[in-house]
NUTI-95350 format. One record per residue (C-alpha): chain; y, z, x; residue number from 1. Coordinates in Angstrom, 2 decimals. Layout:
<'A',<Y,Z,X>,NUM>
...
//
This chain:
<'A',<29.86,12.46,20.40>,1>
<'A',<30.71,14.40,17.15>,2>
<'A',<30.64,11.24,15.46>,3>
<'A',<27.10,10.11,16.81>,4>
<'A',<25.81,13.59,15.66>,5>
<'A',<27.37,13.08,11.95>,6>
<'A',<25.88,9.45,12.06>,7>
<'A',<22.33,11.05,13.06>,8>
<'A',<22.57,13.98,10.48>,9>
<'A',<23.49,11.55,7.84>,10>
<'A',<20.52,9.22,8.41>,11>
<'A',<18.02,11.93,8.63>,12>
<'A',<19.40,13.33,5.29>,13>
<'A',<19.27,10.14,3.63>,14>
<'A',<15.72,9.52,5.21>,15>
<'A',<14.16,12.73,4.13>,16>
<'A',<15.62,12.41,0.64>,17>
<'A',<13.95,9.13,0.01>,18>
<'A',<10.71,9.39,1.47>,19>
<'A',<10.29,12.13,-1.31>,20>
<'A',<10.80,9.49,-3.99>,21>
<'A',<8.02,8.25,-6.60>,22>
<'A',<9.66,4.73,-5.48>,23>
<'A',<8.20,5.26,-2.01>,24>
<'A',<5.36,6.87,-2.67>,25>
<'A',<4.35,4.07,-4.76>,26>
<'A',<4.93,1.29,-2.77>,27>
<'A',<2.99,2.80,0.13>,28>
<'A',<-0.19,2.89,-2.21>,29>
<'A',<0.59,-0.45,-3.22>,30>
<'A',<1.13,-2.06,0.12>,31>
<'A',<-2.35,-0.19,1.50>,32>
<'A',<-4.11,-1.50,-1.69>,33>
<'A',<-2.81,-4.92,-1.05>,34>
<'A',<-3.85,-4.90,2.87>,35>
<'A',<-7.34,-3.94,1.51>,36>
<'A',<-7.38,-6.88,-0.40>,37>
<'A',<-5.90,-9.03,2.28>,38>
<'A',<-8.84,-8.29,4.75>,39>
<'A',<-11.74,-9.29,2.16>,40>
<'A',<-15.39,-8.92,3.19>,41>
<'A',<-17.70,-11.68,3.84>,42>
<'A',<-19.26,-11.22,0.45>,43>
<'A',<-15.90,-11.99,-1.50>,44>
<'A',<-15.16,-15.43,-2.96>,45>
<'A',<-11.89,-16.04,-1.21>,46>
<'A',<-10.45,-16.06,2.37>,47>
<'A',<-7.34,-15.29,3.77>,48>
<'A',<-5.39,-16.91,6.79>,49>
<'A',<-8.22,-19.39,7.01>,50>
<'A',<-9.06,-23.41,7.12>,51>
<'A',<-11.82,-24.78,5.37>,52>
<'A',<-14.47,-22.12,5.29>,53>
<'A',<-13.32,-20.94,8.88>,54>
<'A',<-11.64,-17.60,9.81>,55>
<'A',<-11.66,-15.46,12.79>,56>
<'A',<-13.68,-12.17,13.40>,57>
<'A',<-12.04,-9.16,12.26>,58>
<'A',<-11.10,-7.72,15.78>,59>
<'A',<-7.85,-5.97,16.47>,60>
<'A',<-5.92,-9.45,17.33>,61>
<'A',<-6.71,-10.90,14.05>,62>
<'A',<-6.36,-8.15,12.03>,63>
<'A',<-3.14,-7.01,13.30>,64>
<'A',<-1.76,-10.35,13.14>,65>
<'A',<-3.02,-11.05,9.47>,66>
<'A',<-1.29,-7.61,8.35>,67>
<'A',<1.75,-8.32,10.37>,68>
<'A',<1.97,-11.64,8.78>,69>
<'A',<1.70,-9.90,5.47>,70>
<'A',<4.24,-7.50,6.18>,71>
<'A',<6.94,-9.86,7.23>,72>
<'A',<6.40,-11.97,4.51>,73>
<'A',<5.41,-10.15,1.28>,74>
<'A',<6.86,-6.67,2.61>,75>
<'A',<10.02,-8.00,2.86>,76>
<'A',<10.33,-9.01,-0.87>,77>
<'A',<9.72,-5.02,-2.36>,78>
<'A',<11.53,-3.90,1.00>,79>
<'A',<14.95,-5.15,-0.28>,80>
<'A',<14.71,-3.75,-3.75>,81>
<'A',<13.51,0.04,-2.53>,82>
<'A',<16.60,0.23,0.01>,83>
<'A',<19.07,-1.25,-2.37>,84>
<'A',<20.39,2.03,-3.56>,85>
<'A',<21.71,3.56,-0.56>,86>
<'A',<25.25,3.52,-1.39>,87>
<'A',<24.53,3.29,-4.91>,88>
<'A',<23.04,7.11,-4.78>,89>
<'A',<26.13,8.45,-2.98>,90>
<'A',<28.14,7.48,-5.27>,91>
<'A',<25.98,8.91,-8.47>,92>
<'A',<25.17,12.17,-6.54>,93>
<'A',<29.02,12.39,-5.63>,94>
<'A',<28.31,12.76,-1.89>,95>
<'A',<30.23,9.56,-1.16>,96>
<'A',<33.45,11.17,-2.25>,97>
<'A',<32.72,14.05,0.17>,98>
<'A',<31.82,11.25,3.12>,99>
<'A',<35.28,9.85,2.25>,100>
<'A',<36.99,12.97,3.25>,101>
<'A',<35.33,13.13,6.68>,102>
<'A',<36.04,10.69,9.68>,103>
<'A',<33.30,8.57,9.18>,104>
<'A',<34.60,4.90,9.23>,105>
<'A',<33.14,2.14,7.36>,106>
<'A',<31.47,0.44,10.08>,107>
<'A',<29.89,3.81,11.04>,108>
<'A',<28.74,4.51,7.58>,109>
<'A',<27.25,1.13,6.80>,110>
<'A',<25.50,0.79,10.27>,111>
<'A',<24.32,4.33,9.88>,112>
<'A',<22.73,3.18,5.85>,113>
<'A',<21.61,0.19,7.62>,114>
<'A',<19.29,2.19,10.10>,115>
<'A',<18.50,4.40,7.53>,116>
<'A',<16.82,1.65,5.61>,117>
<'A',<15.15,0.56,9.03>,118>
<'A',<13.58,3.78,9.82>,119>
<'A',<12.37,4.20,6.23>,120>
<'A',<10.90,0.72,5.75>,121>
<'A',<9.38,1.07,9.58>,122>
<'A',<7.26,3.82,7.99>,123>
<'A',<5.50,1.57,5.76>,124>
<'A',<5.19,-0.63,8.21>,125>
<'A',<3.38,2.36,10.49>,126>
<'A',<1.33,2.93,7.72>,127>
<'A',<0.29,-0.72,7.16>,128>
<'A',<-0.58,-0.82,11.06>,129>
<'A',<-2.70,2.55,10.40>,130>
<'A',<-4.48,0.58,7.47>,131>
<'A',<-4.98,-2.24,9.37>,132>
<'A',<-6.96,-0.33,12.00>,133>
<'A',<-9.12,1.38,9.23>,134>
<'A',<-9.87,-1.90,7.84>,135>
<'A',<-11.13,-3.36,11.18>,136>
<'A',<-13.75,-0.24,11.17>,137>
<'A',<-14.44,-0.71,7.73>,138>
<'A',<-15.23,-4.19,7.68>,139>
<'A',<-17.42,-3.54,10.73>,140>
<'A',<-17.23,-7.07,12.25>,141>
<'A',<-15.81,-5.74,15.52>,142>
<'A',<-15.56,-1.97,16.71>,143>
<'A',<-13.54,-2.87,19.69>,144>
<'A',<-10.28,-1.17,19.04>,145>
<'A',<-6.99,-2.66,21.13>,146>
<'A',<-4.31,-0.69,20.01>,147>
<'A',<-1.70,-3.31,22.21>,148>
<'A',<-3.27,-6.10,20.69>,149>
<'A',<-3.01,-4.97,17.17>,150>
<'A',<0.62,-3.73,17.16>,151>
<'A',<2.25,-6.67,19.33>,152>
<'A',<2.23,-8.90,16.11>,153>
<'A',<4.11,-6.12,14.13>,154>
<'A',<6.69,-5.63,17.16>,155>
<'A',<7.48,-9.68,17.13>,156>
<'A',<7.19,-10.31,13.72>,157>
<'A',<7.87,-7.60,11.50>,158>
<'A',<10.31,-5.35,13.30>,159>
<'A',<12.90,-7.95,13.20>,160>
<'A',<12.48,-9.05,9.70>,161>
<'A',<12.73,-5.41,8.50>,162>
<'A',<16.19,-5.10,10.12>,163>
<'A',<17.20,-8.19,8.36>,164>
<'A',<16.13,-6.70,5.04>,165>
<'A',<17.85,-3.37,5.89>,166>
<'A',<21.16,-4.96,6.83>,167>
<'A',<20.93,-7.53,3.96>,168>
<'A',<20.45,-5.17,1.43>,169>
<'A',<23.54,-3.30,2.60>,170>
<'A',<25.64,-6.20,2.64>,171>
<'A',<24.13,-6.91,-1.09>,172>
<'A',<25.41,-3.30,-2.40>,173>
<'A',<28.76,-3.90,-0.53>,174>
<'A',<29.77,-7.08,-2.06>,175>
<'A',<30.49,-6.47,-6.18>,176>
<'A',<29.43,-9.89,-7.07>,177>
<'A',<25.93,-9.30,-5.48>,178>
<'A',<25.55,-5.39,-6.39>,179>
<'A',<24.01,-6.01,-9.92>,180>
<'A',<20.87,-7.51,-10.99>,181>
<'A',<22.10,-11.24,-10.17>,182>
<'A',<22.30,-10.20,-6.74>,183>
<'A',<18.58,-9.25,-6.88>,184>
<'A',<17.91,-12.69,-8.35>,185>
<'A',<19.94,-14.34,-5.52>,186>
<'A',<17.78,-12.39,-2.92>,187>
<'A',<14.64,-13.72,-4.27>,188>
<'A',<15.55,-17.12,-4.30>,189>
<'A',<16.68,-16.57,-0.57>,190>
<'A',<13.60,-14.90,0.14>,191>
<'A',<11.36,-17.93,-1.43>,192>
<'A',<13.59,-20.63,0.65>,193>
<'A',<13.31,-18.46,3.55>,194>
<'A',<9.47,-18.27,3.45>,195>
<'A',<9.28,-22.21,3.13>,196>
<'A',<11.47,-22.56,6.07>,197>
<'A',<9.66,-19.98,8.15>,198>
<'A',<6.21,-22.13,7.39>,199>
<'A',<7.45,-25.02,8.80>,200>
<'A',<10.09,-24.17,11.40>,201>
<'A',<9.71,-25.71,14.81>,202>
<'A',<11.31,-23.38,16.95>,203>
<'A',<11.44,-19.48,16.68>,204>
<'A',<14.96,-19.05,16.40>,205>
<'A',<14.80,-20.95,13.18>,206>
<'A',<11.31,-18.50,12.04>,207>
<'A',<13.32,-15.93,9.87>,208>
<'A',<10.31,-14.00,9.19>,209>
<'A',<8.68,-14.50,12.78>,210>
<'A',<5.21,-16.00,11.61>,211>
<'A',<5.32,-19.65,12.90>,212>
<'A',<4.12,-18.39,16.29>,213>
<'A',<0.73,-16.41,15.04>,214>
<'A',<-0.12,-19.40,12.18>,215>
<'A',<0.30,-22.05,14.85>,216>
<'A',<-2.23,-19.94,17.11>,217>
<'A',<-4.17,-19.44,14.50>,218>
<'A',<-4.42,-23.13,13.28>,219>
<'A',<-5.09,-24.40,17.05>,220>
<'A',<-7.84,-22.01,17.36>,221>
<'A',<-9.63,-22.71,13.53>,222>
<'A',<-8.87,-26.64,14.46>,223>
<'A',<-10.95,-26.21,17.74>,224>
<'A',<-14.04,-25.12,15.41>,225>
<'A',<-14.08,-28.06,13.12>,226>
<'A',<-15.95,-30.88,14.39>,227>
<'A',<-13.56,-33.55,12.92>,228>
<'A',<-10.08,-31.86,12.94>,229>
<'A',<-7.34,-33.27,11.55>,230>
<'A',<-4.62,-31.09,12.65>,231>
<'A',<-4.74,-28.58,9.53>,232>
<'A',<-2.87,-25.50,9.10>,233>
<'A',<-4.59,-22.36,7.75>,234>
<'A',<-3.23,-21.29,4.21>,235>
<'A',<-2.65,-17.71,3.18>,236>
<'A',<-5.34,-17.11,0.40>,237>
<'A',<-7.96,-19.72,-0.60>,238>
<'A',<-11.20,-19.76,-2.33>,239>
<'A',<-14.72,-19.84,-0.46>,240>
<'A',<-16.32,-23.19,-0.41>,241>
<'A',<-19.33,-23.20,1.35>,242>
<'A',<-21.01,-20.56,3.58>,243>
<'A',<-18.58,-18.60,5.90>,244>
<'A',<-17.94,-19.27,9.63>,245>
<'A',<-16.33,-16.77,11.92>,246>
<'A',<-15.37,-16.97,15.56>,247>
<'A',<-13.92,-14.82,17.95>,248>
<'A',<-10.15,-15.35,18.23>,249>
<'A',<-8.29,-14.24,21.27>,250>
<'A',<-4.88,-13.97,19.71>,251>
<'A',<-1.51,-15.02,21.11>,252>
<'A',<-0.27,-15.04,24.60>,253>
<'A',<2.73,-12.88,24.19>,254>
<'A',<5.74,-13.72,26.72>,255>
<'A',<8.89,-11.72,27.26>,256>
<'A',<10.81,-14.79,26.42>,257>
<'A',<9.08,-14.89,22.62>,258>
<'A',<10.14,-11.35,22.27>,259>
<'A',<14.13,-11.84,23.59>,260>
<'A',<14.12,-15.18,21.22>,261>
<'A',<13.23,-13.12,18.57>,262>
<'A',<15.21,-10.23,18.76>,263>
<'A',<18.17,-12.34,18.03>,264>
<'A',<17.63,-11.70,14.66>,265>
<'A',<18.63,-7.94,15.39>,266>
<'A',<22.09,-8.98,16.61>,267>
<'A',<22.23,-11.03,13.21>,268>
<'A',<21.38,-7.81,11.24>,269>
<'A',<24.03,-6.12,13.01>,270>
<'A',<26.65,-9.07,12.36>,271>
<'A',<25.53,-8.94,8.50>,272>
<'A',<26.25,-5.24,8.62>,273>
<'A',<29.86,-5.98,10.10>,274>
<'A',<30.09,-8.16,7.27>,275>
<'A',<29.25,-5.50,5.05>,276>
<'A',<31.58,-3.16,6.29>,277>
<'A',<34.61,-5.31,5.61>,278>
<'A',<33.93,-5.10,1.68>,279>
<'A',<32.59,-1.95,1.77>,280>
<'A',<34.87,0.31,-0.70>,281>
<'A',<34.35,3.58,1.05>,282>
<'A',<34.17,5.34,-2.14>,283>
<'A',<37.19,4.12,-3.58>,284>
<'A',<36.03,3.25,-6.96>,285>
<'A',<39.27,2.35,-8.54>,286>
<'A',<38.70,-0.95,-6.76>,287>
<'A',<35.79,-2.01,-8.43>,288>
<'A',<36.86,-0.16,-11.85>,289>
<'A',<38.61,-2.70,-14.51>,290>
<'A',<42.17,-1.40,-15.35>,291>
<'A',<42.83,-1.23,-18.79>,292>
<'A',<44.68,-4.38,-19.78>,293>
<'A',<46.63,-2.54,-22.71>,294>
<'A',<48.12,-0.36,-19.36>,295>
<'A',<50.45,-1.20,-16.72>,296>
<'A',<49.03,-0.17,-13.46>,297>
<'A',<49.65,3.07,-12.43>,298>
<'A',<50.44,4.23,-15.55>,299>
<'A',<48.65,6.58,-18.10>,300>
<'A',<47.84,5.31,-21.79>,301>
<'A',<50.24,6.67,-24.53>,302>
<'A',<48.99,9.55,-26.17>,303>
<'A',<50.48,10.98,-29.42>,304>
<'A',<52.06,14.17,-28.72>,305>
<'A',<50.95,15.54,-31.92>,306>
<'A',<47.75,15.10,-33.92>,307>
<'A',<47.69,16.73,-37.46>,308>
<'A',<44.55,18.97,-37.77>,309>
<'A',<42.33,18.07,-40.47>,310>
<'A',<40.98,20.60,-42.90>,311>
<'A',<37.39,20.75,-43.95>,312>
<'A',<38.41,21.63,-47.23>,313>
<'A',<40.01,18.47,-47.93>,314>
<'A',<38.88,16.60,-50.83>,315>
<'A',<39.01,13.21,-49.43>,316>
<'A',<36.34,14.19,-46.71>,317>
<'A',<32.52,13.54,-47.98>,318>
<'A',<29.82,13.74,-45.39>,319>
<'A',<26.60,12.12,-46.14>,320>
<'A',<23.32,14.42,-45.98>,321>
<'A',<20.96,13.60,-42.78>,322>
<'A',<18.37,13.16,-45.07>,323>
<'A',<19.92,10.29,-46.85>,324>
<'A',<21.14,8.58,-43.63>,325>
<'A',<17.34,8.94,-42.07>,326>
<'A',<15.96,7.23,-45.33>,327>
<'A',<17.99,4.18,-44.99>,328>
<'A',<16.62,3.43,-41.20>,329>
<'A',<13.60,1.56,-41.64>,330>
<'A',<11.73,0.71,-38.78>,331>
<'A',<12.29,-2.92,-38.61>,332>
<'A',<16.14,-2.07,-38.72>,333>
<'A',<15.64,0.07,-35.81>,334>
<'A',<13.89,-2.61,-33.96>,335>
<'A',<16.38,-5.21,-34.49>,336>
<'A',<18.99,-2.66,-33.39>,337>
<'A',<16.99,-2.03,-30.09>,338>
<'A',<16.54,-5.71,-29.44>,339>
<'A',<20.20,-6.29,-29.86>,340>
<'A',<20.91,-3.58,-27.46>,341>
<'A',<18.37,-4.95,-25.11>,342>
<'A',<19.93,-8.14,-24.83>,343>
<'A',<23.41,-6.94,-25.35>,344>
<'A',<25.69,-8.81,-22.27>,345>
<'A',<23.84,-11.26,-21.72>,346>
<'A',<25.60,-14.65,-20.73>,347>
<'A',<25.27,-18.01,-22.95>,348>
<'A',<23.69,-19.71,-19.93>,349>
<'A',<20.80,-17.04,-19.89>,350>
<'A',<19.71,-18.18,-23.13>,351>
<'A',<20.45,-22.01,-22.32>,352>
<'A',<17.91,-21.57,-19.30>,353>
<'A',<15.09,-19.37,-21.40>,354>
<'A',<15.48,-22.39,-24.19>,355>
<'A',<14.89,-24.83,-21.34>,356>
<'A',<11.86,-23.06,-20.23>,357>
<'A',<10.54,-22.77,-23.83>,358>
<'A',<10.97,-26.87,-24.50>,359>
<'A',<9.26,-27.38,-20.74>,360>
<'A',<6.24,-24.95,-21.81>,361>
<'A',<6.12,-27.42,-25.09>,362>
<'A',<6.28,-30.50,-23.70>,363>
<'A',<4.72,-30.50,-20.18>,364>
<'A',<1.15,-31.33,-19.57>,365>
<'A',<-1.15,-28.19,-19.93>,366>
<'A',<-1.86,-27.77,-15.88>,367>
<'A',<2.13,-27.85,-14.93>,368>
<'A',<2.40,-25.49,-17.83>,369>
<'A',<-0.33,-22.87,-16.57>,370>
<'A',<0.49,-23.39,-12.99>,371>
<'A',<4.29,-23.21,-12.93>,372>
<'A',<5.98,-23.01,-16.37>,373>
<'A',<4.40,-19.77,-17.71>,374>
<'A',<4.60,-18.02,-14.21>,375>
<'A',<8.57,-18.90,-13.81>,376>
<'A',<9.06,-18.17,-17.64>,377>
<'A',<8.57,-14.24,-16.94>,378>
<'A',<10.66,-14.02,-13.91>,379>
<'A',<13.71,-15.03,-15.98>,380>
<'A',<13.68,-11.70,-18.16>,381>
<'A',<12.89,-9.31,-15.55>,382>
<'A',<16.45,-7.69,-15.69>,383>
<'A',<15.83,-6.96,-19.20>,384>
<'A',<12.58,-5.42,-18.77>,385>
<'A',<13.72,-3.08,-15.49>,386>
<'A',<15.96,-1.39,-18.03>,387>
<'A',<13.45,-0.19,-20.15>,388>
<'A',<13.03,3.72,-20.30>,389>
<'A',<15.69,4.02,-17.84>,390>
<'A',<18.64,3.63,-19.69>,391>
<'A',<19.02,7.34,-21.14>,392>
<'A',<18.84,8.42,-17.20>,393>
<'A',<21.57,5.84,-16.18>,394>
<'A',<24.10,6.18,-18.70>,395>
<'A',<23.61,9.95,-19.09>,396>
<'A',<22.29,10.24,-22.92>,397>
<'A',<18.84,11.42,-22.51>,398>
<'A',<20.41,14.89,-24.05>,399>
<'A',<21.58,12.89,-27.21>,400>
<'A',<18.43,10.74,-27.16>,401>
<'A',<16.08,12.94,-26.42>,402>
<'A',<17.12,15.74,-28.65>,403>
<'A',<17.14,13.23,-32.09>,404>
<'A',<14.34,13.56,-34.62>,405>
<'A',<11.34,12.22,-33.52>,406>
<'A',<12.42,10.77,-30.17>,407>
<'A',<8.74,9.12,-28.89>,408>
<'A',<8.24,7.65,-32.81>,409>
<'A',<11.63,6.31,-33.49>,410>
<'A',<12.98,5.30,-30.58>,411>
<'A',<10.33,5.19,-27.82>,412>
<'A',<7.60,2.98,-29.43>,413>
<'A',<10.21,0.78,-30.93>,414>
<'A',<11.62,0.23,-27.46>,415>
<'A',<8.27,-0.78,-26.30>,416>
<'A',<7.84,-3.54,-29.11>,417>
<'A',<11.26,-4.96,-28.42>,418>
<'A',<10.25,-5.44,-24.65>,419>
<'A',<6.63,-7.06,-26.27>,420>
<'A',<9.14,-9.11,-28.29>,421>
<'A',<11.26,-10.70,-25.40>,422>
<'A',<7.97,-11.09,-23.61>,423>
<'A',<6.62,-13.48,-26.38>,424>
<'A',<9.63,-15.17,-27.29>,425>
<'A',<10.43,-16.49,-23.81>,426>
<'A',<6.76,-17.73,-23.32>,427>
<'A',<6.49,-19.00,-26.73>,428>
<'A',<6.76,-22.36,-25.23>,429>
<'A',<3.72,-21.94,-23.55>,430>
<'A',<1.94,-19.73,-25.90>,431>
<'A',<2.44,-22.42,-28.79>,432>
<'A',<1.00,-25.37,-26.61>,433>
<'A',<-2.08,-23.24,-25.65>,434>
<'A',<-2.43,-22.58,-29.39>,435>
<'A',<-2.32,-26.32,-30.25>,436>
<'A',<-4.59,-27.45,-27.51>,437>
<'A',<-7.08,-24.99,-28.37>,438>
<'A',<-7.05,-23.39,-24.75>,439>
<'A',<-8.05,-20.18,-26.37>,440>
<'A',<-8.70,-17.98,-23.18>,441>
<'A',<-5.35,-19.20,-21.66>,442>
<'A',<-3.69,-18.03,-24.84>,443>
<'A',<-5.24,-14.56,-24.83>,444>
<'A',<-4.44,-14.05,-21.19>,445>
<'A',<-0.89,-15.05,-21.62>,446>
<'A',<-0.66,-12.64,-24.93>,447>
<'A',<-2.45,-9.85,-22.70>,448>
<'A',<0.45,-10.55,-20.15>,449>
<'A',<3.00,-10.22,-22.51>,450>
<'A',<1.72,-6.72,-23.42>,451>
<'A',<1.35,-5.65,-19.76>,452>
<'A',<4.19,-6.58,-18.28>,453>
<'A',<6.79,-4.60,-20.72>,454>
<'A',<4.15,-1.62,-20.76>,455>
<'A',<4.36,-1.88,-16.69>,456>
<'A',<8.32,-1.65,-16.78>,457>
<'A',<8.21,0.96,-19.18>,458>
<'A',<6.19,3.23,-17.55>,459>
<'A',<7.39,2.89,-14.10>,460>
<'A',<11.21,3.46,-15.98>,461>
<'A',<10.17,6.53,-17.43>,462>
<'A',<8.68,8.00,-14.26>,463>
<'A',<10.97,6.88,-12.01>,464>
<'A',<14.01,6.80,-13.70>,465>
<'A',<15.20,3.88,-11.91>,466>
<'A',<14.15,-0.01,-12.76>,467>
<'A',<14.04,-1.16,-9.06>,468>
<'A',<10.55,0.24,-8.70>,469>
<'A',<9.43,-2.14,-11.72>,470>
<'A',<11.14,-5.12,-9.92>,471>
<'A',<9.55,-4.13,-6.51>,472>
<'A',<5.99,-3.88,-7.93>,473>
<'A',<6.31,-6.70,-10.59>,474>
<'A',<8.00,-9.66,-8.22>,475>
<'A',<4.99,-8.76,-5.52>,476>
<'A',<2.26,-8.98,-8.35>,477>
<'A',<3.89,-12.15,-9.57>,478>
<'A',<4.49,-13.62,-6.12>,479>
<'A',<0.64,-13.13,-5.16>,480>
<'A',<-1.02,-13.54,-8.77>,481>
<'A',<0.27,-16.16,-10.80>,482>
<'A',<2.24,-17.61,-8.29>,483>
<'A',<0.08,-17.86,-5.30>,484>
<'A',<-3.43,-17.36,-7.55>,485>
<'A',<-4.84,-14.34,-6.27>,486>
<'A',<-7.14,-13.64,-8.94>,487>
<'A',<-7.01,-9.77,-9.01>,488>
<'A',<-3.19,-9.84,-9.33>,489>
<'A',<-2.92,-12.78,-11.80>,490>
<'A',<-2.16,-10.77,-14.86>,491>
<'A',<-1.33,-13.76,-17.15>,492>
<'A',<-4.24,-16.35,-16.48>,493>
<'A',<-2.16,-18.62,-14.59>,494>
<'A',<-5.40,-19.93,-12.60>,495>
<'A',<-8.82,-21.10,-13.45>,496>
<'A',<-10.81,-18.62,-11.42>,497>
<'A',<-8.76,-15.57,-13.32>,498>
<'A',<-9.77,-16.84,-16.54>,499>
<'A',<-13.53,-17.49,-15.66>,500>
<'A',<-13.86,-14.02,-14.56>,501>
<'A',<-11.54,-12.64,-17.27>,502>
<'A',<-9.02,-10.75,-15.26>,503>
<'A',<-6.70,-10.46,-18.15>,504>
<'A',<-9.39,-7.67,-19.79>,505>
<'A',<-9.12,-5.37,-16.70>,506>
<'A',<-4.99,-5.71,-17.65>,507>
<'A',<-5.61,-5.14,-21.12>,508>
<'A',<-7.07,-1.92,-20.21>,509>
<'A',<-4.38,-1.13,-17.72>,510>
<'A',<-2.09,-1.85,-20.37>,511>
<'A',<-3.38,0.75,-22.70>,512>
<'A',<-3.39,3.44,-19.62>,513>
<'A',<0.28,2.69,-18.52>,514>
<'A',<1.20,3.01,-22.48>,515>
<'A',<-0.34,6.78,-22.44>,516>
<'A',<1.27,7.38,-19.09>,517>
<'A',<4.52,6.33,-20.32>,518>
<'A',<4.22,8.47,-23.68>,519>
<'A',<3.09,11.47,-21.39>,520>
<'A',<6.04,10.70,-19.44>,521>
<'A',<8.67,10.42,-22.51>,522>
<'A',<6.91,13.98,-24.04>,523>
<'A',<7.60,15.39,-20.92>,524>
<'A',<11.14,14.46,-20.75>,525>
<'A',<11.79,15.45,-24.35>,526>
<'A',<10.25,18.99,-23.79>,527>
<'A',<12.59,19.27,-20.81>,528>
<'A',<15.85,18.08,-22.66>,529>
<'A',<15.22,20.46,-25.42>,530>
<'A',<14.25,23.57,-23.39>,531>
//
């Protein structure tokens, strides 16, 4: 009983701490905004979960199923980044060393963190359920509220998915190779393949996201409205062509067997945590630290027993005046140094892949460059941008950096410019192609995107002091915008409708606002450090 009480208190303290973070609040607000856009009004130029120009009336069945699919598919991406810091936080705060002295076993700790992640993410799902109910009433196509029909799709589809995400996050934190940014990219690749697998799954046991049963029912209901149906399937987001046609969709006929088959994934989640407990270091950080190659294990480095003190009056010592040192550091030199620091530690193969993407941007046809090459080019430097504005807090050098002369002008603005240079260098293949072909709208859009992405990373990094928030928001925007061609999220003009509407001008305005917010945040940090 004592162990269960300790486990409950640990989960409670972890949950209360995390819901008070900026990352949680921003994720909730962004999720609510996406729900709003995912239930478009009849006057919008696009549809969601539709076939041709047909969709269901916004009743409780349709809205609940649509948002449940959205939560299971899309929320599972940022949710991983949001909770993949449960163990890391205990290490950084020193709480882990205290926990290591208690009777809590590795299994109990990892399963406790997994359920803490689960409860945190289900809090966001609860917000989405309330948002779904609000959107049904706001759109006003059906005012009959059926709470059970609204919530059952979430219990079937989203709940097991969230449990899987919570457990996978613990596994990735426990395995040293997956703990770094490489693990984030691996999860993103797994997420894409799981998404494709779930959409085409024949049996529910193969459906990781739990969406195939709902999508099949949606497709059959929509095909019944078509006079010459060819058995098509509803798509996520598509432009409205012709007049909108709606019908009364009655939802999925839920059975207990469907839920039992779906909840097998809960057992899989517990199994993943069991594997994670094997790799968990239990805060024995010497297991993950590198041993000094010059010293033998278990021995201290040799230290000279006596060091001769140096007198400040020795004639051989000359200190360069501070003003003269400052004059040697031209802004271009500082920019080069910031770029070197930003690119430090990257492997040779990283540059090879970046060069390969540049060549593809130069040689492939224009349509392929706009739709595929340019979007995937700017996924590659995400780990570089995610460190912007966070290195000082992570390496605890903020007191040194913020007390230097003109920290905002000399370092912060240069950091922003370095991030833009990385964007323009990695996207140079597509940009040169657009320039040669005279595609001025596409060139302008991608140029604005090159300004927006680093500025977003810098603003979020300064205010959250963590790179994961940028990874969450950027990957979500990238998936919905450049990859799935949702115009409002297309920050780089990957689709023709976004170019026609000149969405990039709004992102240019957003870039200016984010830059101001970033500067305000840095000035605030400097004032705190100097007082």
